[in-house]
N, CA, C and O atoms as a GROMACS GRO file, in nm:
protein
  256
    1UNK      N    1   2.392   2.900   0.382
    1UNK     CA    2   2.346   2.786   0.308
    1UNK      C    3   2.372   2.814   0.159
    1UNK      O    4   2.339   2.921   0.108
    2UNK      N    5   2.430   2.718   0.091
    2UNK     CA    6   2.465   2.736  -0.049
    2UNK      C    7   2.341   2.720  -0.139
    2UNK      O    8   2.243   2.655  -0.100
    3UNK      N    9   2.346   2.778  -0.258
    3UNK     CA   10   2.232   2.765  -0.349
    3UNK      C   11   2.203   2.620  -0.388
    3UNK      O   12   2.087   2.585  -0.410
    4UNK      N   13   2.304   2.537  -0.397
    4UNK     CA   14   2.285   2.395  -0.431
    4UNK      C   15   2.205   2.325  -0.321
    4UNK      O   16   2.118   2.243  -0.350
    5UNK      N   17   2.234   2.357  -0.197
    5UNK     CA   18   2.162   2.296  -0.085
    5UNK      C   19   2.015   2.338  -0.086
    5UNK      O   20   1.927   2.256  -0.060
    6UNK      N   21   1.989   2.464  -0.116
    6UNK     CA   22   1.851   2.512  -0.123
    6UNK      C   23   1.775   2.442  -0.235
    6UNK      O   24   1.661   2.400  -0.216
    7UNK      N   25   1.838   2.429  -0.350
    7UNK     CA   26   1.775   2.359  -0.463
    7UNK      C   27   1.750   2.213  -0.429
    7UNK      O   28   1.644   2.159  -0.461
    8UNK      N   29   1.845   2.149  -0.364
    8UNK     CA   30   1.830   2.008  -0.325
    8UNK      C   31   1.712   1.989  -0.231
    8UNK      O   32   1.631   1.899  -0.253
    9UNK      N   33   1.702   2.072  -0.127
    9UNK     CA   34   1.593   2.056  -0.031
    9UNK      C   35   1.458   2.094  -0.091
    9UNK      O   36   1.355   2.039  -0.051
   10UNK      N   37   1.458   2.187  -0.186
   10UNK     CA   38   1.334   2.220  -0.256
   10UNK      C   39   1.286   2.101  -0.338
   10UNK      O   40   1.167   2.069  -0.339
   11UNK      N   41   1.378   2.035  -0.407
   11UNK     CA   42   1.343   1.916  -0.485
   11UNK      C   43   1.292   1.803  -0.394
   11UNK      O   44   1.198   1.732  -0.430
   12UNK      N   45   1.354   1.786  -0.279
   12UNK     CA   46   1.309   1.685  -0.184
   12UNK      C   47   1.168   1.716  -0.135
   12UNK      O   48   1.084   1.626  -0.124
   13UNK      N   49   1.141   1.843  -0.106
   13UNK     CA   50   1.008   1.881  -0.058
   13UNK      C   51   0.901   1.859  -0.165
   13UNK      O   52   0.792   1.812  -0.134
   14UNK      N   53   0.932   1.891  -0.290
   14UNK     CA   54   0.838   1.870  -0.399
   14UNK      C   55   0.812   1.721  -0.418
   14UNK      O   56   0.698   1.679  -0.438
   15UNK      N   57   0.918   1.639  -0.413
   15UNK     CA   58   0.904   1.495  -0.428
   15UNK      C   59   0.816   1.437  -0.317
   15UNK      O   60   0.726   1.357  -0.344
   16UNK      N   61   0.843   1.475  -0.195
   16UNK     CA   62   0.766   1.421  -0.082
   16UNK      C   63   0.619   1.463  -0.090
   16UNK      O   64   0.530   1.382  -0.066
   17UNK      N   65   0.594   1.590  -0.125
   17UNK     CA   66   0.455   1.634  -0.134
   17UNK      C   67   0.381   1.564  -0.248
   17UNK      O   68   0.264   1.529  -0.233
   18UNK      N   69   0.448   1.544  -0.361
   18UNK     CA   70   0.385   1.471  -0.472
   18UNK      C   71   0.356   1.327  -0.432
   18UNK      O   72   0.251   1.273  -0.465
   19UNK      N   73   0.449   1.265  -0.362
   19UNK     CA   74   0.429   1.126  -0.318
   19UNK      C   75   0.313   1.115  -0.221
   19UNK      O   76   0.232   1.023  -0.231
   20UNK      N   77   0.304   1.206  -0.126
   20UNK     CA   78   0.196   1.202  -0.027
   20UNK      C   79   0.060   1.223  -0.094
   20UNK      O   80  -0.036   1.151  -0.066
   21UNK      N   81   0.051   1.323  -0.182
   21UNK     CA   82  -0.076   1.350  -0.252
   21UNK      C   83  -0.115   1.231  -0.339
   21UNK      O   84  -0.232   1.194  -0.344
   22UNK      N   85  -0.018   1.170  -0.408
   22UNK     CA   86  -0.046   1.052  -0.491
   22UNK      C   87  -0.098   0.936  -0.408
   22UNK      O   88  -0.195   0.871  -0.446
   23UNK      N   89  -0.034   0.910  -0.297
   23UNK     CA   90  -0.078   0.799  -0.212
   23UNK      C   91  -0.216   0.824  -0.153
   23UNK      O   92  -0.298   0.732  -0.147
   24UNK      N   93  -0.243   0.947  -0.109
   24UNK     CA   94  -0.376   0.978  -0.055
   24UNK      C   95  -0.484   0.966  -0.161
   24UNK      O   96  -0.595   0.921  -0.132
   25UNK      N   97  -0.453   1.006  -0.284
   25UNK     CA   98  -0.550   0.992  -0.393
   25UNK      C   99  -0.568   0.846  -0.432
   25UNK      O  100  -0.677   0.804  -0.468
   26UNK      N  101  -0.461   0.769  -0.424
   26UNK     CA  102  -0.467   0.628  -0.461
   26UNK      C  103  -0.554   0.547  -0.365
   26UNK      O  104  -0.629   0.459  -0.409
   27UNK      N  105  -0.546   0.576  -0.237
   27UNK     CA  106  -0.626   0.499  -0.141
   27UNK      C  107  -0.764   0.559  -0.119
   27UNK      O  108  -0.845   0.503  -0.045
   28UNK      N  109  -0.793   0.673  -0.184
   28UNK     CA  110  -0.928   0.726  -0.182
   28UNK      C  111  -0.957   0.830  -0.076
   28UNK      O  112  -1.072   0.873  -0.063
   29UNK      N  113  -0.859   0.873   0.000
   29UNK     CA  114  -0.882   0.974   0.101
   29UNK      C  115  -0.897   1.112   0.038
   29UNK      O  116  -0.975   1.195   0.085
   30UNK      N  117  -0.821   1.136  -0.068
   30UNK     CA  118  -0.821   1.266  -0.135
   30UNK      C  119  -0.886   1.252  -0.272
   30UNK      O  120  -0.847   1.166  -0.351
   31UNK      N  121  -0.983   1.336  -0.300
   31UNK     CA  122  -1.049   1.336  -0.431
   31UNK      C  123  -0.992   1.451  -0.514
   31UNK      O  124  -0.991   1.566  -0.469
   32UNK      N  125  -0.946   1.420  -0.634
   32UNK     CA  126  -0.885   1.519  -0.720
   32UNK      C  127  -0.980   1.559  -0.832
   32UNK      O  128  -1.058   1.476  -0.879
   33UNK      N  129  -0.975   1.684  -0.874
   33UNK     CA  130  -1.044   1.728  -0.994
   33UNK      C  131  -1.193   1.748  -0.984
   33UNK      O  132  -1.262   1.731  -1.084
   34UNK      N  133  -1.244   1.782  -0.872
   34UNK     CA  134  -1.386   1.809  -0.863
   34UNK      C  135  -1.468   1.687  -0.826
   34UNK      O  136  -1.421   1.598  -0.757
   35UNK      N  137  -1.592   1.686  -0.875
   35UNK     CA  138  -1.686   1.584  -0.830
   35UNK      C  139  -1.697   1.461  -0.918
   35UNK      O  140  -1.745   1.358  -0.871
   36UNK      N  141  -1.654   1.468  -1.044
   36UNK     CA  142  -1.675   1.353  -1.131
   36UNK      C  143  -1.560   1.253  -1.121
   36UNK      O  144  -1.446   1.290  -1.095
   37UNK      N  145  -1.593   1.127  -1.141
   37UNK     CA  146  -1.494   1.020  -1.136
   37UNK      C  147  -1.394   1.033  -1.251
   37UNK      O  148  -1.276   1.003  -1.236
   38UNK      N  149  -1.443   1.078  -1.366
   38UNK     CA  150  -1.357   1.093  -1.483
   38UNK      C  151  -1.246   1.195  -1.456
   38UNK      O  152  -1.131   1.172  -1.492
   39UNK      N  153  -1.281   1.307  -1.394
   39UNK     CA  154  -1.181   1.409  -1.361
   39UNK      C  155  -1.080   1.355  -1.259
   39UNK      O  156  -0.960   1.379  -1.271
   40UNK      N  157  -1.130   1.283  -1.159
   40UNK     CA  158  -1.041   1.226  -1.057
   40UNK      C  159  -0.942   1.130  -1.120
   40UNK      O  160  -0.823   1.134  -1.088
   41UNK      N  161  -0.988   1.045  -1.210
   41UNK     CA  162  -0.898   0.950  -1.275
   41UNK      C  163  -0.796   1.021  -1.362
   41UNK      O  164  -0.680   0.981  -1.366
   42UNK      N  165  -0.837   1.126  -1.431
   42UNK     CA  166  -0.745   1.202  -1.517
   42UNK      C  167  -0.633   1.264  -1.433
   42UNK      O  168  -0.515   1.250  -1.466
   43UNK      N  169  -0.670   1.332  -1.325
   43UNK     CA  170  -0.568   1.397  -1.243
   43UNK      C  171  -0.484   1.296  -1.165
   43UNK      O  172  -0.366   1.321  -1.140
   44UNK      N  173  -0.542   1.185  -1.128
   44UNK     CA  174  -0.464   1.081  -1.061
   44UNK      C  175  -0.357   1.025  -1.153
   44UNK      O  176  -0.244   1.003  -1.110
   45UNK      N  177  -0.392   1.002  -1.279
   45UNK     CA  178  -0.294   0.952  -1.374
   45UNK      C  179  -0.183   1.054  -1.397
   45UNK      O  180  -0.066   1.017  -1.403
   46UNK      N  181  -0.219   1.181  -1.409
   46UNK     CA  182  -0.119   1.286  -1.431
   46UNK      C  183  -0.028   1.302  -1.310
   46UNK      O  184   0.093   1.321  -1.326
   47UNK      N  185  -0.083   1.293  -1.190
   47UNK     CA  186  -0.003   1.304  -1.070
   47UNK      C  187   0.091   1.185  -1.055
   47UNK      O  188   0.206   1.202  -1.015
   48UNK      N  189   0.044   1.066  -1.087
   48UNK     CA  190   0.129   0.948  -1.082
   48UNK      C  191   0.240   0.958  -1.187
   48UNK      O  192   0.353   0.918  -1.160
   49UNK      N  193   0.209   1.010  -1.305
   49UNK     CA  194   0.310   1.030  -1.408
   49UNK      C  195   0.417   1.129  -1.360
   49UNK      O  196   0.536   1.108  -1.384
   50UNK      N  197   0.375   1.236  -1.293
   50UNK     CA  198   0.471   1.332  -1.239
   50UNK      C  199   0.561   1.266  -1.135
   50UNK      O  200   0.681   1.295  -1.130
   51UNK      N  201   0.505   1.179  -1.053
   51UNK     CA  202   0.586   1.108  -0.953
   51UNK      C  203   0.688   1.016  -1.019
   51UNK      O  204   0.802   1.010  -0.976
   52UNK      N  205   0.648   0.945  -1.124
   52UNK     CA  206   0.739   0.857  -1.196
   52UNK      C  207   0.851   0.939  -1.262
   52UNK      O  208   0.967   0.898  -1.257
   53UNK      N  209   0.817   1.052  -1.322
   53UNK     CA  210   0.918   1.138  -1.384
   53UNK      C  211   1.017   1.190  -1.280
   53UNK      O  212   1.137   1.198  -1.308
   54UNK      N  213   0.969   1.224  -1.162
   54UNK     CA  214   1.058   1.269  -1.055
   54UNK      C  215   1.153   1.158  -1.012
   54UNK      O  216   1.272   1.182  -0.992
   55UNK      N  217   1.102   1.038  -0.996
   55UNK     CA  218   1.187   0.925  -0.955
   55UNK      C  219   1.292   0.895  -1.061
   55UNK      O  220   1.409   0.876  -1.029
   56UNK      N  221   1.252   0.890  -1.187
   56UNK     CA  222   1.346   0.861  -1.296
   56UNK      C  223   1.448   0.974  -1.307
   56UNK      O  224   1.567   0.948  -1.322
   57UNK      N  225   1.402   1.098  -1.302
   57UNK     CA  226   1.493   1.211  -1.310
   57UNK      C  227   1.595   1.213  -1.198
   57UNK      O  228   1.713   1.241  -1.221
   58UNK      N  229   1.552   1.182  -1.077
   58UNK     CA  230   1.643   1.177  -0.965
   58UNK      C  231   1.744   1.064  -0.982
   58UNK      O  232   1.862   1.080  -0.954
   59UNK      N  233   1.696   0.948  -1.029
   59UNK     CA  234   1.787   0.836  -1.052
   59UNK      C  235   1.892   0.866  -1.158
   59UNK      O  236   2.008   0.826  -1.145
   60UNK      N  237   1.853   0.936  -1.262
   60UNK     CA  238   1.948   0.972  -1.368
   60UNK      C  239   2.047   1.074  -1.316
   60UNK      O  240   2.167   1.063  -1.344
   61UNK      N  241   2.000   1.174  -1.242
   61UNK     CA  242   2.089   1.278  -1.193
   61UNK      C  243   2.190   1.227  -1.091
   61UNK      O  244   2.299   1.283  -1.079
   62UNK      N  245   2.154   1.123  -1.018
   62UNK     CA  246   2.248   1.068  -0.919
   62UNK      C  247   2.372   1.012  -0.988
   62UNK      O  248   2.483   1.024  -0.935
   63UNK      N  249   2.354   0.953  -1.103
   63UNK     CA  250   2.465   0.887  -1.170
   63UNK      C  251   2.539   0.977  -1.268
   63UNK      O  252   2.630   0.929  -1.336
   64UNK      N  253   2.504   1.105  -1.278
   64UNK     CA  254   2.577   1.198  -1.366
   64UNK      C  255   2.694   1.260  -1.294
   64UNK      O  256   2.767   1.341  -1.352
   0.00000   0.00000   0.00000
């Protein structure tokens, strides 16, 4: 297996795991950041931002 293939599948795994965690936190199954609502909202926003950055980064890299 070539190093490019390993990097590609690692990126896919990170993207899928971020998407699953974001969706579970969005629908309320997973609570992030401890017990307070403020912490949950903070980490939910950061996780959603990471997901958006991954989607944009992947879209840009496809066209390079």
